[in-house]
Each structure stands twice: as structure tokens, then as C-alpha cells.
Steps between C-alpha positions, in 0.01 A plus 500: 500500500609860440630716789395849608642717781404860578670720758836657579828324566541637853189328635462205261774242538354306208527803272853581626606145414367542145617862455813528717526878546339749737177638350280703733198555273255222409566310180382178341706193419371215285624171362326366191613235253856507642531877458543736795345848494522806721238775456641817652518880474754629248718657769581151633513326163871547432601340829275203445605461136853430618388181676545177306195335355245772577286665233398851598168661407453856621174632638523769232475226236190375676331842479598682818491842333151438369376407849660812648336714231164350599567606862457141613578474875836343573362181654268437206777576253734248665234228486420581136869481409527163673203369303652630176834340587338160534303547178815604311660157550181299482502400865167340593594296810787521747626399841577780747659535843261507795565873543373592153289817557128426524408813301724386215358148517142633492575709192672219309231247584242749372695489171463123493853418619521197729731547801608234746710573811778246552753635749661158542610512136659843545668393825652204317635729226689703760644222715813434292692824532671632188854638511393864547261410782756286678759778469247739653432263788873473566534881501206532736648234728838678508323821600302315768823374650641854507189616683517209743865574569427866573223407743719241672786749533267765644387253766860402576587858588297449817328840504126532564333472164146465365355277231441812293865605528620152406281502189643841409858372548426207274347713224789745518740215422343463153391859441684525169364174360194442284309294756178524698516379862233353727640435848361331810712579806290351780644466849381309803135405507437682169674218313232248599250657259733427201396802288518776762756735344638592843509828690655673797821450702676165484589355839860396558428129535203481264508286189428691178349329197618683186306396188598679178317510169711677237386567143752557223395799289638386165335158497211547741611183683511450877724345760377393845714421803472492880741483789443517876758698695554633851709792621568353843446159656216322323239331720570125532164419341592704190837323485313168485256629236798614293680166533195310377421741214858483373496120518175494299631748244818301440313167476237632260765656274653154452164362382422767240520374143275469194207272576514554876157570646436841653252332735759236582759764592248673725420165660872441563541839670174467692603157629839624621346792687222281646760246615676784685177553697332794326148524354480486120243515221509123449464415870234755600133417542317547166285813488686670785732795430863460598661804665820350643769275361543458121175638362587599142616313193866414450524745210405609153626587157665837433539686172298780345283471811640461847250220566432282196491135392608249607373457855703331771183451702261219583376487139827589327575370152806327356809717443654559159843620392490879481278552805631753752381426853489686829545238773403643840449280807393685814393444860293753697329556835239770546598764756864396483632508144649261251769404255497460122780423256446534126723419206446540128564177307519436125388155385763378254497210255649263756436661839504849642712813535458709814507862381511650850856542629434684825612337831244356741657599832243607758 
């Protein structure tokens, strides 16, 4: 079946994979009879025309000036241009990502075009990273390690510091680089909520969970890594959490290869943490929420989205060469805190390459 995507390449990972440059205004991409088309405003056409295998059709060729002369509102004009784009290549049916705009779908269906959402197909297209995407992931990971190092060094200085100041120190370390940074710096009990970004002064002997999502500007690809660190003497319970998480991380890394089951890897990690005496998703009572122990999946794919296929959860699929995985075991206790360690791993033809080079020391 033919393919149709509509959006911009900042927010649509599927479009960015097909048209690998930054485009902030909505455009249409289509595949029909083994030809690949981009329908875009003339001011972007030259950039897109330089990409291999793409045929560019400008909105001017589709009648943009005529629609402007008719004073057609911008929204209606964009939908009319999309309909004309499909008609120009004879597209009558296509698969789309789940996020295909409902207004665009309504208009095309009114024109008799059959649309079917199939996100799984688009996820599969993006799993094997191409050379440019993998280079972008490596750049993002290098930047993440610079940020992590700056945060670690700021804690080592021993002065009173806040989560906000640590995030600022980390961002300053990559201020001249083309990256976007999302940073969790959660200390003490804040870390038990996993996605609390962290705030306020860090206590001397508190553990700090630092979880960094870094997006490379040139490729749009992400890196994801986590370390748990402490400026003073870590609580003995955190030391034990850290020991177990590191043991799980190292064991799982040895099992990653094409054909390995994402669900099986989660089961391996879950079993190790349960054997150490902590609650887990596979040992909890069905239907009851889990708030302590290991209560999230082992990990996820990383690429043009920071969370993408494949899953390393209870229903995770088989791995393939070219997957990039974030592997992140963690143990938590509400009101106290937690520990999480996360590495980025590339699935290779015969095993795995750990892309994260940062030390684990607590």
C-alpha cells in the first residue's frame, strides 16, 4: 500500500526519518509505486531537492498563489493543497502514522481517499538506524556524558547546591553544541517518583538520580542515560540498590543480540531484583499498582524519539540488528528515594555494543 505522512520534521519522527532535515512548517510526504515525493513550499524546496531519492513538488505548482488570490483561509488552503498533492500522483489509498492529523484525514476521506493508520509499520521502518542517525545518537551520547561529568564534578566540590544549579552546570558544559537537553536531577525522596525533574537543595549524603535525554540537532536523534551519584556518604540502602542495578545492567548487556526477546530481558532483570528481595512487576498482585521496588520496564528503543520501539517490557518484541536500546534497571522506595542506572546499547549483527562510556561509581 502507498504511504502518506503530513506534519513537520521536529514533531514527526516518521517524517524526519523519511526527510532527514529540520523542517518546521507542515509538509506532505508520499510513497507511490516506488517513488518518493515531498510536497513543500518553494522556500524549502532547494534543501529537500538535495536529498537522494526524493522528488520535490512545490505548493506553488499545486496552486498556492491561486488559493491566496481567492483569500482562502490558511487552514483551508493547506488542506486543499494536501488533497491536490494526493491527486497529482494518483494516490487513492495509503497507510499513515497514528498521529496523522484528523482534519487532514477528514478532508482526504471526503475526496474518496482511503486512509489506514498503521503505526507498527512506521515503527518497524525506523528501528534499524541508518548511518546518519547512528552518528547523531553517538554525538548526543557524547554530549550527555559531558553533561553528566559536569554535574558529577559540581557535586564533588562539596558546596551546597540545588537541582536547578546542577542542571544549569550540565547545560553550560554543552552550551556551544547543537543539542537540546532534558535533565532530571532528583535527590532524596524525589527520585522515587522516577520522572520528578528534581528541585531544591541537595543534602550532603543524599543520592541524586541524574537522567539525561539529549537530542542532536543535526539528525534529530536522542541519547538517554542515567547515573546515581552522591556527594557525601551514600545511605547503605542506596549502596545496595546500586549494587543490584549494576549487576542487572551488566548481565542484561551480555544477553542482548538479534533475536533476543525484549520481554525475556525484562523477565531476567525482574527475576534478579525479585531474588534480591524487592517487589517487581512480575511478582506483584495483578490489578494492584506497584509503588516500591522495580515498577517500570527494563527499557525501550531510542532514536528519533526518546521512547520508541522496541520495548524491553512485559510485552517486548524480539530485537533486531540496528536497534538502539536504553537499558535502565531501578529500585525505589517511596518517601526515601531510589537508584537507577541506564546505558545506551546498539544491537549489532552478532551481539551488542554499549555506547555509554561513563563510569558507574556511586
